[in-house]
C-alpha positions as CSV (number, residue, x, y, z in Angstrom):
1,M,2.9,-1.0,14.4
2,K,6.6,-1.7,14.9
3,Q,7.1,-3.3,11.5
4,Y,6.1,-0.1,9.8
5,L,8.3,2.0,12.0
6,N,11.2,-0.3,11.2
7,L,10.6,0.2,7.5
8,V,10.6,4.0,8.0
9,E,13.8,3.8,10.1
10,K,15.5,1.7,7.4
11,A,14.6,4.1,4.6
12,L,15.9,7.1,6.5
13,R,19.0,5.3,7.9
14,T,20.1,3.8,4.6
15,G,18.3,5.7,1.8
16,N,19.8,7.7,-1.0
17,Y,18.7,11.1,-2.2
18,K,16.9,10.4,-5.5
19,Q,14.9,12.5,-7.9
20,N,12.0,10.9,-9.8
21,R,9.2,11.6,-12.3
22,T,7.5,14.0,-9.9
23,A,8.9,17.3,-9.0
24,V,9.2,16.1,-5.4
25,D,12.5,14.6,-4.4
26,T,12.9,11.4,-2.3
27,I,15.0,9.5,0.1
28,S,14.9,6.0,-1.3
29,T,16.0,2.6,-0.3
30,F,16.1,-0.8,-2.2
31,S,14.1,-3.9,-1.3
32,A,12.4,-3.4,2.0
33,N,10.3,-6.2,3.4
34,Y,8.5,-7.2,6.6
35,T,5.8,-9.6,7.8
36,V,2.8,-8.9,10.0
37,D,0.8,-11.5,11.9
38,L,-2.8,-10.6,11.3
39,S,-4.1,-12.8,14.1
40,E,-2.5,-10.3,16.5
41,G,-4.8,-7.5,15.4
42,F,-5.5,-5.3,12.4
43,P,-2.4,-3.4,11.2
44,L,-3.9,0.1,11.0
45,L,-1.2,2.5,12.1
46,T,-1.6,4.0,15.6
47,T,1.4,6.4,15.3
48,K,-0.9,8.7,13.3
49,D,-4.7,8.9,13.0
50,L,-6.1,7.1,10.0
51,S,-9.8,7.3,11.1
52,G,-12.5,9.5,9.7
53,Y,-12.3,10.3,6.0
54,R,-9.0,8.4,5.6
55,W,-10.6,5.2,6.8
56,E,-13.7,5.8,4.7
57,S,-11.5,6.5,1.7
58,L,-9.5,3.3,2.3
59,K,-12.6,1.2,2.6
60,H,-14.2,2.6,-0.6
61,E,-11.0,2.2,-2.5
62,M,-10.9,-1.6,-1.6
63,V,-14.5,-2.0,-2.7
64,W,-13.7,-0.2,-5.9
65,Y,-10.7,-2.6,-6.6
66,L,-13.0,-5.5,-6.3
67,S,-15.7,-3.9,-8.5
68,G,-13.4,-4.3,-11.6
69,E,-14.3,-0.8,-12.7
70,E,-11.8,1.1,-15.0
71,H,-13.3,4.5,-14.1
72,I,-13.6,6.4,-10.8
73,R,-17.1,7.8,-11.3
74,N,-18.5,5.8,-8.4
75,L,-15.4,6.1,-6.3
76,Q,-15.5,9.9,-6.6
77,E,-18.7,9.9,-4.6
78,N,-16.7,9.0,-1.5
79,T,-13.0,9.9,-2.0
80,K,-10.9,12.0,-4.4
81,I,-7.9,9.7,-4.0
82,W,-7.6,8.9,-7.7
83,N,-8.8,12.2,-9.2
84,A,-5.3,13.3,-10.2
85,W,-4.8,10.3,-12.5
86,A,-8.2,10.2,-14.3
87,N,-9.3,12.1,-17.4
88,D,-12.2,14.5,-17.5
89,K,-14.6,11.5,-18.0
90,G,-13.3,9.7,-14.9
91,Q,-11.5,7.0,-17.0
92,L,-8.1,5.6,-15.8
93,D,-5.5,4.3,-18.2
94,T,-4.6,1.8,-15.4
95,A,-7.0,0.5,-12.8
96,Y,-6.1,-2.2,-10.3
97,G,-9.5,-3.8,-10.2
98,R,-9.9,-3.8,-14.0
99,F,-6.9,-6.2,-14.2
100,W,-7.9,-8.1,-11.0
101,R,-11.3,-8.9,-12.4
102,K,-11.0,-8.5,-16.1
103,F,-7.4,-9.3,-17.2
104,P,-7.1,-9.2,-21.0
105,M,-6.3,-12.4,-22.9
106,P,-4.6,-12.2,-26.3
107,E,-6.7,-12.4,-29.4
108,S,-3.9,-14.1,-31.3
109,K,-2.0,-16.9,-29.6
110,L,1.5,-18.2,-30.3
111,E,2.0,-21.8,-31.3
112,G,2.2,-24.0,-28.3
113,E,0.6,-21.6,-25.8
114,A,-2.1,-22.9,-23.5
115,W,-5.2,-20.7,-23.0
116,P,-8.8,-21.4,-22.0
117,N,-10.9,-21.5,-25.2
118,E,-14.2,-22.7,-23.7
119,P,-16.5,-20.9,-21.3
120,H,-15.8,-21.6,-17.6
121,D,-16.1,-19.8,-14.2
122,W,-13.1,-17.5,-14.7
123,L,-13.8,-16.2,-18.2
124,N,-16.0,-13.1,-18.5
125,D,-18.4,-12.6,-21.4
126,D,-15.9,-10.2,-23.0
127,G,-13.2,-12.8,-23.0
128,T,-11.2,-11.4,-20.1
129,F,-10.1,-13.4,-17.1
130,D,-11.3,-13.0,-13.5
131,Q,-8.2,-13.5,-11.3
132,I,-10.0,-12.9,-8.0
133,Q,-12.7,-15.5,-8.7
134,Y,-10.0,-18.0,-9.8
135,V,-8.2,-17.5,-6.4
136,V,-11.4,-18.0,-4.4
137,D,-12.4,-21.1,-6.4
138,Q,-8.9,-22.6,-6.0
139,L,-8.9,-22.0,-2.3
140,N,-12.2,-23.9,-2.1
141,E,-11.1,-26.8,-4.4
142,N,-7.3,-27.0,-4.2
143,P,-6.1,-24.9,-1.3
144,Q,-2.5,-26.2,-1.2
145,T,-1.8,-24.9,-4.7
146,R,1.1,-22.4,-5.1
147,R,-0.5,-20.7,-8.0
148,L,-2.8,-18.2,-6.3
149,V,-1.2,-15.2,-8.1
150,V,-3.1,-12.0,-8.9
151,S,-1.3,-9.5,-11.2
152,A,-2.3,-5.9,-12.0
153,W,0.7,-5.5,-14.3
154,H,0.3,-5.5,-18.0
155,P,3.6,-4.6,-19.7
156,A,2.1,-3.0,-22.8
157,N,-0.2,-0.9,-20.6
158,A,2.5,0.0,-18.1
159,A,4.7,1.3,-21.0
160,V,2.3,4.2,-21.7
161,S,0.2,4.6,-18.5
162,K,0.3,7.8,-16.6
163,L,0.6,5.8,-13.3
164,P,1.1,2.0,-13.8
165,P,0.3,-0.1,-10.7
166,C,2.7,0.4,-7.7
167,H,1.4,-2.7,-5.8
168,Y,1.4,-4.8,-8.8
169,T,1.1,-8.4,-7.7
170,F,0.0,-10.5,-4.7
171,V,0.0,-14.2,-3.9
172,M,-2.3,-16.0,-1.5
173,N,-0.8,-19.1,0.3
174,V,-2.3,-21.6,2.7
175,Q,-0.3,-22.9,5.6
176,G,-2.2,-25.3,7.9
177,N,-5.6,-23.7,8.3
178,K,-4.3,-20.1,7.8
179,L,-4.5,-17.9,4.7
180,N,-1.4,-15.7,4.1
181,C,-0.9,-12.9,1.6
182,H,2.4,-11.7,0.1
183,L,2.3,-8.3,-1.7
184,T,5.1,-7.1,-4.1
185,Q,5.3,-3.4,-4.8
186,R,7.6,-1.8,-7.3
187,S,7.4,1.6,-5.7
188,G,6.1,2.7,-2.3
189,D,5.4,6.1,-0.8
190,I,6.2,5.4,2.9
191,G,4.5,8.4,4.3
192,L,1.1,8.2,2.5
193,G,0.8,5.1,0.4
194,I,2.3,2.2,2.4
195,P,-0.1,2.6,5.4
196,F,-3.0,2.3,3.0
197,N,-1.5,-0.7,1.3
198,I,-0.9,-2.5,4.6
199,A,-4.5,-2.0,5.7
200,A,-6.1,-2.6,2.3
201,Y,-4.5,-6.0,1.6
202,S,-5.1,-7.0,5.2
203,I,-8.8,-6.3,4.7
204,L,-8.6,-8.4,1.4
205,T,-7.0,-11.3,3.3
206,H,-9.6,-11.2,6.0
207,L,-12.4,-11.1,3.4
208,I,-11.2,-14.0,1.3
209,A,-10.3,-16.0,4.4
210,N,-13.9,-15.6,5.7
211,Q,-15.3,-16.5,2.3
212,T,-13.2,-19.7,2.0
213,G,-13.3,-20.9,5.6
214,F,-9.7,-20.1,6.6
215,S,-8.3,-18.2,9.6
216,V,-6.1,-15.2,8.8
217,G,-2.3,-15.8,8.9
218,E,0.4,-13.4,7.9
219,F,0.7,-10.4,5.6
220,S,4.1,-10.1,4.0
221,H,5.2,-7.1,2.0
222,T,8.1,-6.5,-0.3
223,I,8.8,-3.0,-1.7
224,V,11.4,-2.6,-4.4
225,D,11.8,1.2,-4.2
226,A,10.7,2.3,-0.7
227,H,10.9,6.1,-0.5
228,A,10.0,9.1,1.6
229,Y,9.3,12.3,-0.2
230,C,11.5,15.1,1.0
231,G,10.2,18.3,-0.7
232,V,10.3,20.5,-3.8
233,G,13.1,22.7,-5.1
234,E,15.4,24.1,-2.4
235,R,13.7,22.0,0.3
236,G,14.4,18.8,-1.6
237,E,17.9,19.9,-2.6
238,W,18.7,20.5,1.1
239,Y,18.5,16.8,1.7
240,R,21.0,16.0,-1.1
241,N,23.6,18.0,0.9
242,N,22.5,17.0,4.5
243,I,21.2,13.4,4.4
244,D,24.7,12.1,5.3
245,K,24.7,14.2,8.4
246,L,21.2,12.9,9.5
247,Q,22.2,9.3,8.7
248,E,25.4,9.5,10.7
249,E,23.4,10.2,13.8
250,M,21.0,7.4,13.1
251,E,23.8,5.0,12.4
252,S,25.1,5.6,15.9
253,L,21.9,4.0,17.3
254,P,21.8,0.2,17.8
255,Q,19.8,-1.6,15.0
256,E,17.2,-3.1,17.3
257,D,13.6,-2.4,18.1
258,I,13.0,1.3,18.7
259,T,13.6,2.4,22.3
260,D,13.3,5.7,24.2
261,K,16.9,6.4,23.3
262,H,16.0,6.1,19.6
263,R,12.9,8.3,20.0
264,S,15.0,11.0,21.7
265,V,17.3,11.1,18.6
266,Y,14.4,11.2,16.2
267,K,12.9,14.2,18.0
268,R,16.2,16.0,17.9
269,L,16.7,15.3,14.1
270,R,13.1,16.5,13.4
271,K,13.9,19.7,15.3
272,Y,17.1,20.2,13.3
273,I,15.3,19.8,10.0
274,L,12.5,22.3,10.9
275,E,15.1,24.8,12.1
276,N,17.6,24.5,9.2
277,A,15.9,23.3,6.0
278,P,14.6,25.9,3.7
279,Q,10.9,26.7,4.2
280,E,8.4,24.9,1.9
281,N,6.5,27.2,-0.5
282,E,2.8,27.5,0.4
283,Q,1.7,25.4,-2.6
284,D,4.2,22.7,-1.7
285,E,3.5,22.6,2.0
286,N,3.6,19.1,3.5
287,K,5.4,17.5,0.5
288,D,8.4,17.0,2.7
289,H,7.4,13.9,4.6
290,I,10.6,13.4,6.6
291,P,9.6,15.6,9.7
292,G,6.3,13.8,9.9
293,L,7.9,10.4,9.6
294,L,10.4,11.3,12.3
295,K,7.4,12.4,14.5
296,Q,5.9,8.9,14.0
297,L,9.2,7.3,14.9
298,S,9.2,9.2,18.2
299,R,5.8,7.8,19.1
300,E,5.5,4.4,20.8
301,P,2.9,2.3,18.9
302,R,-0.3,1.5,20.7
303,D,-2.3,-1.7,20.6
304,R,-3.7,-2.6,17.2
305,P,-7.4,-2.3,16.7
306,Q,-9.7,-5.2,15.7
307,L,-11.2,-5.6,12.3
308,D,-14.8,-6.6,11.9
309,I,-16.1,-7.6,8.5
310,N,-19.6,-8.9,7.8
311,T,-19.1,-12.6,7.6
312,K,-21.6,-12.9,4.8
313,A,-19.7,-10.5,2.5
314,T,-17.9,-11.9,-0.5
315,V,-15.5,-10.5,-3.1
316,D,-18.6,-9.8,-5.2
317,T,-20.9,-8.3,-2.6
318,L,-18.5,-6.3,-0.2
319,T,-19.6,-2.8,0.6
320,A,-17.9,-0.2,2.8
321,D,-20.6,-0.6,5.4
322,D,-19.5,-4.2,5.8
323,I,-16.1,-3.1,7.2
324,H,-15.6,-1.7,10.7
325,I,-12.7,-1.3,13.2
326,N,-13.0,-1.5,17.0
327,D,-10.7,-0.3,19.8
328,Y,-8.7,2.1,17.6
329,T,-6.8,4.7,19.7
330,P,-4.3,6.5,17.5
331,Y,-2.1,9.5,18.1
332,S,-3.1,12.7,16.3
333,G,-3.0,12.9,12.5
334,I,0.0,14.1,10.5
335,E,-0.5,16.0,7.2
336,F,1.3,14.6,4.1
337,D,0.5,15.9,0.6
338,V,0.7,13.5,-2.3
339,A,3.3,13.8,-5.0
340,E,1.5,13.5,-8.3
């Protein structure tokens, strides 16, 4: 998908060396954004293989979001993607679906504030608010509204959470007969996280469009801190001293859609890194994502696959077995390790 490759290219071309809360350094850029037309195919990357356990993990994570669960006990049966941030009982101090489906309302209200105080379709029995059901109902009753906002960000929770939400809010918007989705992300791991985010929210848009009678439109994505992890210790430090050299060569390329000329340069830069950067320690292998991202940049994207979702599935009934892809022909996989 060329939009993703343009994001990778921008981050590597303009990014700054930046340390962070993890021990893995990054090349980071500010305010990246792009738009994908979902009617042209499902945006599952073809420049690396996301089938098999990756695809199964992605599907089960989306079902988990919609479940509203604040623990990973059921999710763990199919993927270990959230294990690093849960306690020994499987509880998470921040869970996306918990805020999507059960956003807490204040027990005490300031004078003049407006809050629902009588039972209705969006209030749960425990007094929390179901944002997803609100969006579905509004799309059925008042589809032109500009208030279809879902937030996973609670400031008090984020202040103490081990990992507050990265993709923290999205907005649904109807234009004509098409349902569009805009996702805002405070922090995005370009190598591992962003490909999952693109696919997950595209699935969500298809699902809600099916349920409410719309066609899918566009998925738009804004990432405030878009970063590529570049390694631990000496490996990460190497980029502090050499990123300018890499960027000088990239800046000599015309800023246009990636061509064979661009791909030749990306291959050369990857080879330079592999030959000159300090070797990664065995325990930190694959935490430098830059060579893998350059490898993707050197590959020409293939046709997007097609998404097939059970048309009877809803936000309350969706299962992983309801979601399928057809005609997916990616390049080989690339190993990236997560920075915890």
